[in-house]
VOGU-3710 file (C-alpha; in Angstrom, 3 decimals, decimal comma):
1> mtsptetgrd> 33,832/18,936/19,807  30,478/19,755/18,052  30,140/23,015/16,316  27,165/25,574/17,065  26,185/24,800/13,427  26,026/21,103/13,964  24,161/21,486/17,278  21,840/23,635/15,499  21,029/21,177/12,864  20,880/18,435/15,264
11> nartadsnag> 18,116/20,578/17,288  16,678/21,217/13,923  16,198/17,567/13,182  15,177/16,732/16,374  12,469/19,612/16,518  11,239/18,067/12,815  10,932/14,639/14,117  8,913/15,953/17,050  6,771/17,717/14,914  6,193/14,890/12,783
21> taaekiqyst> 5,516/12,365/15,580  2,892/15,028/16,960  1,255/15,232/13,783  0,880/11,523/13,434  -0,335/10,904/16,971  -3,993/9,959/17,093  -6,288/12,998/18,101  -8,873/11,099/20,040  -11,170/14,071/20,344  -11,665/14,086/16,495
31> mipfilvhva> -13,054/10,677/16,932  -16,041/11,761/18,829  -18,209/11,999/15,655  -17,211/8,291/14,554  -17,910/6,741/18,047  -21,231/8,651/18,298  -22,335/7,083/14,910  -21,254/3,487/16,361  -23,299/4,329/19,531  -26,129/5,551/17,641
41> clgaiwtgva> -26,542/2,017/16,015  -27,782/0,965/19,466  -30,922/2,894/19,057  -32,496/-0,295/17,166  -33,016/-1,499/20,908  -35,994/1,044/20,759  -36,806/1,261/17,255  -36,421/-2,420/16,548  -35,343/-4,335/13,554  -38,111/-4,635/11,026
51> wqdvvlalvl> -37,413/-6,621/8,024  -37,933/-3,549/5,784  -35,067/-1,640/7,582  -32,741/-4,409/7,088  -33,710/-4,481/3,298  -32,963/-0,847/3,083  -29,512/-1,433/5,209  -28,472/-3,598/2,205  -29,837/-1,676/-0,345  -27,784/1,592/0,986
61> ygarmfgitg> -24,852/-0,816/1,547  -24,521/-1,998/-1,880  -25,436/1,421/-3,702  -22,728/3,342/-1,463  -19,848/0,384/-1,644  -20,355/1,110/-5,443  -19,901/4,782/-4,802  -16,638/3,814/-3,077  -15,279/1,180/-5,238  -16,621/2,386/-8,441
71> gyhryfshrs> -16,400/6,262/-7,428  -13,831/6,894/-5,133  -11,445/4,248/-5,932  -11,606/3,235/-9,707  -12,861/6,281/-11,184  -11,527/9,226/-9,171  -8,274/7,649/-7,764  -7,265/5,605/-10,942  -9,451/6,975/-13,710  -9,820/3,416/-15,079
81> yktgrvmqfl> -12,908/4,606/-17,140  -14,514/7,895/-18,542  -17,653/9,249/-18,163  -19,454/12,755/-18,407  -19,541/15,812/-16,081  -23,149/15,052/-14,402  -22,384/11,588/-14,232  -18,838/12,369/-12,438  -20,749/14,453/-10,052  -23,466/11,947/-9,083
91> laflaqssaq> -20,596/9,438/-8,374  -18,955/11,899/-6,114  -22,274/12,705/-4,408  -23,015/9,002/-3,980  -19,398/8,077/-2,669  -19,544/10,959/-0,053  -22,733/9,845/1,047  -20,986/7,185/2,679  -19,303/9,727/4,956  -16,024/8,996/4,183
101> rgalwwaath> -14,657/12,580/3,697  -14,769/14,082/-0,033  -13,917/12,579/-3,338  -10,889/14,803/-4,153  -9,271/14,271/-0,705  -9,807/10,483/-0,969  -8,193/10,539/-4,546  -5,265/12,353/-3,475  -4,670/10,372/-0,241  -5,143/6,752/-2,174
111> rhhhkysdte> -2,620/8,011/-4,876  -0,380/8,987/-2,041  -0,857/5,317/-0,591  0,019/3,788/-4,279  3,240/5,989/-4,424  4,761/4,834/-1,169  2,820/1,438/-0,605  4,104/-0,294/2,449  7,120/2,085/2,918  7,581/4,306/5,969
121> hdvhsprhkg> 5,962/6,981/3,880  2,533/5,174/3,438  -0,555/6,559/4,947  -1,605/3,514/6,453  0,669/0,620/6,167  0,427/-2,231/8,909  4,022/-3,192/8,048  5,238/0,374/9,646  2,263/1,543/11,665  0,429/-1,488/13,140
131> ffyshmgwif> -2,970/-2,930/12,442  -5,145/-0,293/14,517  -3,449/2,768/13,045  -3,728/1,346/9,579  -7,288/0,177/9,790  -8,750/3,474/11,080  -6,192/5,469/13,342  -4,552/7,387/10,650  -7,657/8,969/9,776  -7,868/10,832/13,000
141> tekhngadyk> -4,305/12,318/12,793  -3,418/15,958/12,120  -1,244/14,749/9,536  -4,023/13,595/7,322  -6,735/15,918/8,057  -5,597/17,528/4,402  -4,243/16,039/1,310  -1,895/17,015/-1,356  -4,234/18,294/-3,948  -1,575/19,205/-6,708
151> tigdltkfpe> -1,584/15,444/-7,378  -5,286/15,665/-8,390  -5,208/18,459/-11,098  -7,135/16,377/-13,394  -9,681/16,759/-10,754  -9,768/20,075/-9,065  -10,218/21,728/-12,417  -13,887/21,003/-11,860  -15,280/23,661/-9,504  -18,562/21,425/-8,635
161> lvwldkyyyl> -16,111/18,575/-7,366  -14,161/21,109/-5,376  -17,391/22,568/-3,846  -18,700/19,226/-3,002  -15,140/18,179/-1,256  -15,472/21,232/0,628  -18,751/20,412/2,169  -18,206/16,547/2,097  -20,701/16,053/5,023  -23,467/17,323/2,724
171> ppvvlgfatw> -24,327/14,014/1,159  -24,568/11,845/4,078  -26,809/14,322/5,767  -29,167/14,600/2,962  -29,421/11,020/2,759  -29,837/10,416/6,448  -32,490/12,912/6,520  -34,178/11,424/3,496  -34,228/7,896/5,210  -35,772/9,337/8,389
181> alfgwgglvv> -38,400/11,150/6,270  -39,351/8,110/4,240  -38,719/5,041/6,357  -38,744/6,687/10,117  -36,401/6,219/13,106  -36,292/2,386/12,159  -35,099/3,509/8,587  -32,476/5,886/9,979  -30,929/3,534/12,804  -30,903/0,365/10,837
191> gflwstvaly> -31,025/1,332/7,025  -28,654/4,227/7,405  -26,458/4,218/10,260  -25,779/0,264/10,427  -24,748/0,376/6,768  -22,786/3,201/7,433  -20,799/1,322/9,692  -20,682/-1,340/7,972  -19,279/0,564/5,127  -16,569/2,033/7,226
201> hatfcinsla> -14,940/-1,221/8,240  -15,362/-2,885/4,992  -13,633/-0,154/3,477  -10,856/0,105/6,314  -10,141/-3,614/5,753  -8,671/-3,162/2,499  -5,880/-0,825/4,067  -5,435/-3,277/6,835  -6,410/-6,816/6,189  -5,567/-6,839/2,693
211> hvmgrprylt> -2,156/-6,050/3,745  -1,815/-8,882/6,207  -4,311/-11,686/5,284  -4,753/-13,396/1,987  -2,281/-14,482/-0,823  -0,216/-12,826/-3,282  -0,531/-13,821/-7,016  1,665/-10,851/-8,248  5,212/-9,631/-6,970  4,318/-6,155/-6,338
221> gddsrnnwal> 7,028/-4,791/-3,735  4,614/-4,330/-0,973  2,154/-6,356/1,179  -0,867/-6,595/-0,880  -2,880/-9,762/-0,819  -5,900/-11,270/-2,622  -8,429/-12,245/-0,168  -11,933/-13,445/-1,428  -13,890/-12,800/1,662  -13,004/-9,009/1,507
231> aiatmgegwh> -13,691/-9,084/-2,383  -17,453/-10,377/-1,747  -17,857/-7,744/1,223  -16,480/-4,752/-0,936  -17,805/-6,133/-4,059  -14,507/-6,662/-5,886  -11,779/-4,640/-3,766  -10,473/-7,740/-1,764  -8,640/-8,745/-5,131  -6,076/-6,224/-3,841
241> nnhhhyqsaa> -2,756/-7,946/-4,948  -4,291/-8,016/-8,477  -5,020/-4,301/-8,356  -1,568/-3,474/-7,005  0,025/-5,424/-9,819  -1,892/-3,381/-12,389  -3,779/-0,259/-11,110  -5,345/1,270/-13,931  -7,785/-1,533/-14,749  -11,351/-1,153/-14,043
251> rqgfrwwevd> -11,521/-4,823/-13,420  -9,708/-6,246/-10,185  -11,048/-9,751/-10,217  -8,752/-10,612/-13,144  -9,705/-14,154/-13,376  -13,505/-15,289/-14,369  -13,874/-17,044/-10,975  -12,889/-13,789/-9,127  -16,041/-12,251/-8,062  -15,765/-8,415/-8,880
261> tsyyiikalh> -19,299/-6,857/-8,645  -18,032/-3,352/-9,052  -16,734/-4,245/-12,190  -20,117/-5,881/-13,457  -21,681/-2,526/-12,779  -19,262/-0,598/-14,518  -19,644/-2,730/-17,562  -23,508/-2,700/-17,373  -22,921/1,321/-17,308  -20,902/0,935/-20,434
271> avglvwdvhe> -23,444/-1,019/-22,046  -25,840/2,080/-21,726  -23,479/4,583/-22,626  -23,004/6,373/-19,010  -19,527/5,222/-18,983  -16,882/4,573/-21,831  -13,072/3,799/-22,233  -13,197/0,980/-19,554  -9,680/-0,354/-18,967  -8,988/-3,973/-18,750
281> ppasvvrneq> -5,761/-5,811/-17,641  -3,684/-6,953/-20,432  -3,410/-10,619/-21,355  0,292/-10,550/-20,478  -0,378/-8,787/-17,203  -2,971/-11,158/-16,193  -0,684/-14,062/-17,120  2,350/-12,495/-15,197  4,397/-12,322/-18,315  5,146/-8,487/-17,907
291> rlgtkvieaa> 8,415/-7,518/-16,406  8,475/-5,668/-13,213  9,074/-1,637/-13,195  12,209/-0,379/-11,771  10,328/0,541/-8,469  8,947/-2,683/-7,743  12,580/-4,294/-8,353  14,163/-2,018/-6,414  11,566/-2,585/-3,538  11,735/-6,583/-3,749
301> aaqlaasfqv> 15,636/-6,288/-3,997  15,852/-4,460/-0,964  13,625/-6,733/0,943  15,743/-9,479/-0,388  19,135/-7,721/0,742  17,432/-7,004/4,014  16,805/-10,751/4,839  20,664/-11,317/5,155  22,377/-10,163/8,477  24,379/-7,621/7,217
311> dkltqqvrea> 26,278/-7,057/10,571  27,197/-10,691/10,486  28,631/-10,649/7,179  30,441/-7,580/7,704  32,096/-9,023/10,816  32,786/-12,169/8,833  34,534/-10,147/5,904  36,327/-8,006/8,437  37,829/-11,168/9,950  38,718/-12,731/6,885
321> lahtptlaei> 40,455/-9,603/5,508  42,536/-9,523/8,746  44,099/-13,033/7,699  44,188/-12,326/3,972  47,367/-11,467/2,589  47,981/-8,245/0,647  48,635/-8,661/-2,942  52,415/-7,833/-2,381  52,346/-10,721/0,117  50,727/-12,892/-2,479
331> eervrqaren> 53,382/-11,977/-5,331  56,195/-13,028/-3,030  54,647/-16,508/-1,966  54,004/-17,312/-5,814  57,588/-16,372/-6,552  58,903/-18,523/-3,665  56,649/-21,337/-4,743  58,056/-21,135/-8,382  61,561/-21,507/-6,998  60,537/-24,357/-4,747
341> akirvealva> 59,321/-27,338/-6,869  57,551/-28,970/-3,791  55,378/-26,111/-3,383  52,425/-25,883/-6,008  51,140/-22,432/-6,659  47,462/-23,711/-7,218  47,551/-25,094/-3,717  48,981/-21,957/-2,318  46,424/-19,781/-3,833  43,540/-22,018/-2,861
351> nihlphlptt> 44,623/-21,890/0,960  44,126/-18,183/0,947  41,038/-17,396/2,918  38,516/-14,863/1,154  35,663/-13,202/2,537  32,282/-14,994/1,718  28,977/-13,073/0,787  26,051/-14,978/-0,723  26,381/-16,143/-3,981  23,970/-15,432/-6,914
361> delrqrasnm> 22,653/-19,145/-6,486  22,144/-18,499/-2,710  20,505/-15,444/-3,420  18,140/-16,479/-6,330  17,243/-19,610/-3,729  16,103/-17,334/-0,908  14,263/-15,198/-3,471  12,181/-18,191/-4,507  11,248/-18,676/-1,081  10,254/-15,054/-0,137
371> fvrtpsmddi> 8,359/-14,067/-3,508  5,851/-15,333/-6,282  7,128/-16,174/-9,653  8,327/-12,997/-11,756  10,111/-12,856/-15,093  12,269/-10,333/-13,424  13,752/-12,675/-10,590  17,424/-12,136/-12,210  16,805/-8,521/-12,068  15,854/-8,655/-8,340
381> verarqilva> 18,757/-11,043/-7,671  21,387/-8,989/-9,247  19,972/-5,701/-7,454  19,838/-7,391/-4,172  23,472/-8,408/-4,245  24,479/-4,999/-5,404  22,550/-3,610/-2,328  24,033/-6,262/-0,227  27,702/-5,525/-1,097  27,358/-1,711/-0,591
391> nvctrlvavp> 25,860/-2,227/2,603  28,566/-4,474/3,962  31,402/-1,877/2,311  29,517/0,982/3,890  29,790/-0,663/7,280  33,602/-1,731/6,875  34,697/1,712/6,265  32,507/3,184/8,846  34,423/4,527/11,641  33,131/3,809/15,233
401> a> 31,732/6,905/17,126
//
């Protein structure tokens, strides 16, 4: 019989689960402004598409994409270089003119993503939430309206950034009004709105496509990929696997042929003294010679262990144990064998059927098929074997409900 206390706990868990599901449910009403921006792009039917407006759109796209990549991402989220307070504010203003919330919210949300990348706690993992949710659905959920600002204490100490983050729609409104005042309705629709929508989906593709399409060079414990097409479209962010391998670098295109426009701009700003202490990836990191951290080893080992059918292995072990003699029985057989010259002890022991679990070599072979090369492969294999054995043992001692 279930006690009232246990029933209360079960009800509490169910309530928490339901609340969590409700918090993650997309609130379609909050998508209205987002949809209206897309619909407003059709205004070009009436304004026309002049070449000057297209040039303006390209300029606004490039400038604001750097605000996102060089500001939101590489500066505010990862602190991959340093700058002064005025330049810091200008970077935040430029980034927020893309209409992608405040710099503090963006940084806090992104740091959370890296902490839980492609786990069930990730903000936008295609592996767990599906492509649409990871691309943009997560933005319109109650759960992600706010962010954990305790993780960005290095930024919240600046009151001007806190103020700008609070009024996060001020920069895009100012920029939109300026383009209308200077370039007319064509400048607003084609120059501002078209480039804004393009910025939305190029940025969102790093959360979705860059975890689905492309190739990993480094083992990172998640699904991050390098995608050259996304790298071109996002001024370097498409070298996503490189970035997840070494997050604090201002440079994400590690090789000379990996185009990283945002990094080139950062280096130019460094050359004129506007930024400094630009972090570069160490040569050992680029050459994949650095051993992996515990977090990545644990994640990769869990993936490797999960690639085996634990229930099937458990059943095989259970059946083998049912036909395996006890230690006392083995000792008695050995004693009888020694008394009977016709029975060899070695043959007797060899005929005892022991349970089979994947060997280290089998685990290593599968790991080499699943993962890219890493100096920590032996650590991953050993940890995966420990997890596999623990999972089988847990199921063996579990009492059916």
